Every structure is written in structure tokens, then in C-alpha cells.
N, C-alpha and C positions, 0 to 999 in steps of 0.2 A: 504493500500500500504506500510505502514511502516514496515511490517513484511517481505517484499521482499528485495532483494539486492538493487534494485532501490530505494525503500523507505528509506532504511538505508542511501544510498548515498545522497538522497535529504535531509534527516534529518541532515546530517553533512555538507551540502553545504556551509553554512557560515564559518564553521571551515576550510573546504577545500580551500575556496577562501582566507582566512587569511593565510593559509600555502603556497599559491602560491606567495604571495607578496615577501618574502625573496628569493624565487627561482629566480624571475626576478631580484631582486637586486644583488644576487650573480652572475648571468650571466653577468649583466652589469659591476660589479666590475672586473670580470675576463677579460671581453672585454676591459675595460678601463685601465687594468694593475694596479689596485689599490694596496694599501699596503697589504702585505701578511696577516697581522693580521686581517684586515677588511674582507678579503676573507674568512679566517678561521672562523671568528665570524658569518658571514652570512651562511656558510656551516653548522655550528653547530646549528644555529637557524632553518634552513631549516630541518635538520634531526630531531630535537626535535619536531617541529610542525607537521611534517608528522607522527611521531610516535604517537603523540596525536590523530591525525585523525584516524589512524589504531586502536588504543586502543578504541576510542569512537565507531567506527563502530563495533568492536568485542563486546564491552559492549552492544550495542543496539541489537545485534544478540544473546546475551546470552552467548558469548564465554569467558567472563571475570567474575570474582567474583564481587559482588556488591561493596565491598570496596577494593580499590587498595591502598596498603601501600607502 
């Protein structure tokens, strides 16, 4: 199953769950009208973690070189 899209998604599930944590924190910070610097920090963290998820899934599907510099 790991060769399928669903399998790749399952293989990255812990990483995806980790990436969702700052999304929720960012949404809460915006809702609570938190300090702009904190909102921006959470946005950058969210972007970074989701890029990591995408890179991981591409790597598992063979879409990225083995070494990423």
C-alpha cells in the first residue's frame, strides 16, 4: 500500500498530525487577537511544517532526489 497515494499519506500521518498543531494554534491566536509577532511566528511555523510534509511525500513517491541540500 505504501506505493499508492494513500500509502504515502499514511506513511506521513504522524508528520501531518504534527503540522496541524500550529495551524490550530495560529487560528486560535488570530481569534484571540494575539500579538502580531506571535501570529506571524505561528504562520511561518505552519508553512514550514506543511512544506516538510509535501517534501516527505514527494520523496516517498520518488519525486525528490535522495539528498536534499
